[in-house]
N, C-alpha and C positions, 0 to 999 in steps of 0.2 A: 504494500500500500504506500501511497504517498499523497498527502494533501498538498500537492505541488501546484504552483501557480503557472499560468501560461506564459510563454515568451511573447514579447510584444510583436504585433503585426505579423502574425503567421496564420496559416489556414486552419490546421488542426493541431492542437497540442494536447489538451488534457484527455487524450486517450492514454491512460496511465501506463508508464513504463515499468512501474514497480510490481514485483510478483505479489507482494503483500497487498496489492490492490491499487490504490491510486498510485494522482496523487496522489497525544497530545499531552532534600532541603536541609539536608542536614549540614551543608557547608556553611561555615561561619563567615560573616562579613569581616571578621577580625583579621583575615589574611592581608587586607590592605590597610588596616588601622595603623596609624602612626607614620605611614609613609608620606613623604613630602612630594606634592605634585607641583609642577611649574604653573605659572599663571595661564589662564585660559587664553588660547589663541591658536591659530593654525601653525604653531611652532612647537618644536620638540625641546628646545633649550635655547639658551642665549642667542637669539636671532636665527637659529637653524630652522628650516622648514620642517613641518610635522613629518615624522617618520624617518628622519635622517640621523638620529642620535640613538646609540645603543643605551639601554637602561634596564635595570633590574627592579622588579616589584615583588618583594617577598621571595617566593620560590619560582617566580616566572621571570623570563628575560626576553626583551625584544631586541633584535639585531637587524639593522638594515641589510638589504641584499637584493638579488635579482628577483624579478617578478615571477610568479609561479607558472608552471605549465598549465595549459588549458586545453580542453578537448576541441574547442573551436577558436579561431583567431579572434582576439578582442583588441581592436585598435587602441582603445583608451589606455591599455597597459603600456603603450610606448611612452607615454608622458606621466605615468603613475609613479609614485614612490612606494617601494615594496620592501618586504623583509619577512621575518618569521618571529612568532611568539613561541617560546618553549615553555611548557608547563608540566607539572606532575600529571601523569596519566590518572592517578587517583589521589585526591588531596588528603585522604586518610593516611597515605604513605608519601609525605612530601619529599622524601629523599629517595624515593623509589624510581621506577621507570619514568622516562620523560617522553613526551610527544611534541611534535612541532605543528604549528598552524600557520598557514600562509596569510600574509597581510598585504593588501594593496590599497593605497590611498590615492583616489582620483582627485586632482585639484579642482577647485571651484572654477566655473567659467568666467567669473569676474576677476578683475585685477585686484580688487580690495574685498576679499571674502570676509564673511562674518567670523567672529572669533571662536564660535562653538561649532565644531563639525558634526556631521551625521554619521552614525554607525548603522550599517545595514544588517538585519537579521534575516537570513534566508529561509525559504520554505522547505518542505519535505514532510517529515524529517529525513534528512539525508542529501538535500541539494547542496551544491557548493556555492557559497556566496560569490566567489569570483566570477562564476559563470553567469551570475545575474546582473553583472555590471551593465550590459547593454540595456536591460529593462529599466534600471535606475536612471541611466543617462537619457534614454528616450523620453522619460517622464520629466526631465529637467530637474532632477533632484539635486544636482551639483550646480545649479544656477548661482546660488549665493554662498555655498559652503563646500568645503572639502567633504568627500564621502569616503568612509572607511569600510572596507570589505575584508572580513576575516573568515577563512574556511573553518566551519565547525569541525570538531574532532571526528576523525574517521572519513571525512569527505574527500572529494577528488584531489584537491591540492594540499591536503594535510598528509602527515606521516605519523602512524601508518594509514594506509588507504583501505577502507573496508567496503569496497563497492560490490563484489560478488557478481560478475557478469553472468555466471551460470543461472542466476535467477532470472535475469532479463532474457536470456536465451530460451529458458523454459517458457516464459511468457509468449514468445513467438510460436513455439511448438504447440502450446495449449490452445491456439486459435482453432485447432481441429478437434478439440475435446469439448464435451459437455461441461459447462462452466462449474456447476456445483456438484458434479457427480463424485461419489466416494473415490473412484480411481483417480480423478483429477486431484482430489484432496491429498491422497497418499503420495502422489508424485510431487505435489506442491511442497509438502512437509519434507520429503526427501531432499529437495533442493535447498530448503532452509537448513537442514542438517549439514549439507556439504558446505554451505556458506559459513556456518558456525565453525566447522572444523578448519576451514581455510583461514578464518579470522583468528582463531585461537593459535594456529600454527605460526602466525606472524608475531606471536607473543602478546597479543592484545588481551587485556583483562576486560572481558565483555561487559562486566558490571559497571565499568567506568564511562561507558558511552551513553550519556543521558542528559536531560535538560539541566539538572542541578550542576553537574560539572561544567557544562557549556556556559551556563550563566556566570559561574566563577571565572571561566576563561575570559569573558568580556570584561568583568570587573578588573581583572589583572591587566588586560590590554589597555584600558583607559589610563591606569596609573603608569604603566610601562611606557606609554606614548607621551606622558607628561601633560595630559589634558585635565584641566580643572572641571570643566563642564562640557558635556556633549549631549546630542539629541539621538534618540533611537527611532529607527523605522523598521518594523517587522511585517512580513507578509505571510499569510497562511500559517504553517506551523511556527514560523517566526513570531507570530503573535502570542502563541502559547509561551514560547521562550521569553518574549519581552515582558509579559505579565509576571512570570516567575522572577525575572531579573529585577523588575521594579520592586517586588516584594522582598527579595533577598539582598539586593545590592542597590538601594536607592541613592547612595552617595553619588554626587556628580551628574545626575540626570537633570537636564534642563526641561526636556519635553519628550513625549513618546507618541509616535504615530503607529497605529496598527490597522491592517487592512486584510479582511478575510479572517474573521475572529474565531479563535479556538481557545476558549477559556480553559486553563488547566483544571479547574474544578469540575468541568463537564467532559473533557476530552476523552474520547473512546469510541468504539465501534457503534454503540447505541445511538450516539449523537448524529451519526451520518444519516440515519433514516429520517429524522425530522428535518435535517438540512436538505436532503433530496426532495422531500415533500414541498418545502418552501420554494426551492429553486424551480422545480417542475411547475408548481402552481403559478409562480410569477410569469413564466414563459407562456403557459396555456392561457392565462388571463389576458396577457397582452395580445395574443392571437384573437381571443374572443371579443376584445374591444376594438379590433380593426375589422371593419365590415367585410372587406374582401376576403380576409383570412377566415373569418367566422363562417361566411357563406360556403367557402370551398372546403373547410376543414372543421365542421361543427363538432362539438362535444369531444375535443381533442383529448382531454384527460381520460374520458371513458374509453376512447379508442386505444390509448396507450395501455391502460390497465387490462383491457381485454386481450391485447396482444401479448402482454407479459404472461397471462394465464394460459393462453393458447400455445405459445412457444415453449413454455415450461413443460407442458404436457406432450407437445409434439415439436421438438426442435427441428429446424431446417438447416440444410447444409448447402453451401454454394462455394464457388471459387471466384477469386478476384485477382487482378494484376495490380501490383504495388510498384510504383516507380523505384528503380534501383534493384529490384528482385528479378532474377532470371526466370524462375518458375512461378506459375500461378500459386496462390495461397488458398488452402482449403479452410473455410471458416464455418463454424457451427454457431448458429444464433438460437439461443434459448432465452427463457425469461430473465435469468441472471445477467446475461450479456446485454439484453436490451436496457435493463436498469442501469448498468454501468456505462453503456454507450451514452445514454441520455445525461447522466451525471456530468460527463465531459462535453457532450455536444451542446450544452447550453452556451458554450463559447461561440458556437456557430448558429445562434438562435434563429436567424432568418430562414435557414433551410430545414429546421426540425419538423415543422408541420408537414411539409411536402415529403420528407423522408419517412415519417410514420405512415402517411397515407399510402405511399408506394409499397411499404412493407405490408400494410393491411390488404393491399390488392395483389399480393404475390410477388412483388419485386423487392428483394432485400439488398440490391447491389450498393446503393448509396451508403446504407448503414454498414454493410460488410466492408466496403472499401475504407471507410473512416476508421472502423474498429481495427482492421488489419494494419492500416497505415500507421497508427499509433504504436502498435506492437513491433512492427518490422522496421521502423525508422532507425537509421544509425544512431540517432540521438537517444534511443531507448536502451542502448546497451552500454554498460560500464560507466554510467554517469552517477547513478544514485547510490549513496552509501547505505546499503541495507544493514550493515552492522550497527550504524547509529539508529536507523529506523527501528529495528527490532529492539535495540536497547531502550528506546523511548516507549514503544508499544507495550513491551513485555514487563517493564518495571513500573510504568506510570499509568498505563491504561487498563490492560486486561485484569490485573489483580483487583481492580475496583469496579469492573464492568463485565459481568458474567455472560456466558452464552445465552442463558435464559433471559437476561436483561436485553440482549440484542434482539431476540425473537419478540419479546413483548414490545419493544420500541418499534420494531418493524410493523407489528400488527396494529399498533396505534396509528401509525402513519399511513399504512396501506392495508386496510382490513381484508381486501379481496385477494391479496397475493398468497400463493401457496407457501406452505412452511419451508419447502426446499429453497425458495427464493429468500425468504426472511432469515434463514439460518446464516446467510453470508451478507454481512452489512456492505453497502456500496463501497467498492474499492478496497475492501478488507476481507477477501475470502480466506476462510480457514485460519483466521488469526489466532484463535485460542489454541488450536493444535500446533501452529507454528511456534507460539510462545512456550508451549510445553517443551518443544524441541530446543528452543533457544536457551531456556533454563538459566535465567538470571534472577536474583532476588527482587522482591517487590520493593519499591521505594517507600520511604516513610509516608504514612497517611497524610502528613502535612503537605505533600506535593499537591493534594487536591483542595487546598484551602483557597478561598476567594481572595483575590488581590484587592486590597483597600489602599488607596493612595490619593494624595492631593497634587501629584505631579500633573501638569497640564497634558491632556491626552486627546489625540484625535482617534475616534473609534469609527472606522469606515467599513461599511458593508455594501453588498451589491444585490440588486433585486433579483437577478437570475442565478445567484450563487447556490448551486446544488451540492457543494462540498462543505461549506461552513455557512449555514443559513443566517439570514440577516437578523433573526431574533437573538443570535449569539452576541451581536454587538450591543443590543439593548441590555442584555443580561450583564455583560461586562461593565457597561457604563454606569450601572446603578451604584457601584461601589467605588467609582473613580470620581471624586467630588468636583474636580475641575476638568471634566471631559466634555468634548463636543462630539455627539454621535450623529452620523449622517448615513443615509442609505442612498447609493447611486443607482437609479433605476436602469433597467434594460441592459445591464452588463452582468457578466458571470464572475466566477471566483477571482479575487484580487482585482478590484476596480482600477487601481493605479496602472495595471498592465495594459489596459485597453481604452480607458476613458480619459480624454483630454480634460474634462471637467474634474475628475478625481485627481488628476495631476495638479491642476491649478489649486484645488483645495489643499492638497498636501504641501505644496511649496508655500502657499499663503500661511498655513498653520505654523511652519517652522520659523517664519518671520514674525508672526504674532500668535503665539500658542493659545492665548485665551480668547482670541477673536478672529478665527480664520474666515476667509471670504468664501461663502458657499452660494453666492448668487447664481452661479452657472447652473445649479440644479433645476431652477425654474424653467430653463429653456430646453431640457432634454426631451427627446421624442423616442418612441419605440422604433424598432427596426421595421423596414418594409418587408414583410414576410413573402417568401417566394410563393407564387401561385402556379401550380403545375397545370398541365392540360386536362 
């Protein structure tokens, strides 16, 4: 699974690459107590630009150096200031094994940047922050401030790397399997065991790859860079991490922006069902309110639910050609596949009614091509850190969210779905079985505490978000006393990635955290839905 955000300006993304589906405290803040930080500015020390001075923070050390390797070219790295942060793998053993996290600082676009930079918290869990630089810059996040990107532990540009391409390769092979079948589940868990064995063979202590340790990494980074105050921007899973970071390490935070909200107190597979319901309903409602769409595709919600039941009882098989693949791909579409396709396809909302109608009339090609395209894309292999993803899922989520809870949540959201569909939460198939194989201790129950803070916070949700529903934002904002909560209509998971209005609100927020400019929301219009023959 991965609650991963879309990349900007692309045709299909959230056809999740992760096997576990998609795309949710015990460390003391005393690690940085008593350490002296330099004054706030985009400077690391006496006149030196931020990120150009080596510095130690407790048991962590930042050292300037070359920019990290990336899976795709990132032009912004040519002018970035880079280095590594070395931290204890497990802070309970501060003098034990060390790991390194890549750091890239993209300078502000202006010649006179604000003194407080922004640090980016990536999605996933398991996405590499450095790979999300293009998204951040496309949204103008560095207009007025330097933006800091640090790879979370285990991710693509960190050491060790816990990516496990075998899981991604299984995803591609599983296109030809029934999604929720027992055989698929056994094969799924077998790949998880292989991933675990490979990760452990690298010497990794798998219990150290989690949100609590990652939050402490960022606390150390701020001090090691000599920053007195900075701003945080987290997307998708990065909102879970940001809310935990606010609670555990509030020192030095000027403001926090979160987009695609996943509250730590709710995070888990059960929550994905209510989020799917919200995102689907938002899209179906927008079609119903558009006369041409409503005439051509009436009762779209009922059509979708009928298709889920029908396909779960009688899956269909087709073949499609995917660009870059020599052979046609065999694709099985059952009820579980349809639910997971739509969870991602809300990013392509304009074509969803037509795709469902074609499927209802016996033509599955559009849906099959999109589903297969996501799994067979080169971007789907070797990018996501499954070792970190399972570390979060299996210590912070499943111990507090049982399989029975998942089925009950699914039944509340979609009473008509068969149990075989409800057993696998959207984008999290077989998660409890995977976590038994991953076998890491549960986090302290405090990981599930509500975050209460008076740090100015932008809480941004999206009307078509079927991965982290808009109601999550309202929930999180209730205990953030200086928060501004907004829902950007007609866009899917991570509004910042695709909405110019969301980008304007975000940059406005970091300039005036208690009074962001949200006027653009009033001018937003729904997509023009495709009308087929």
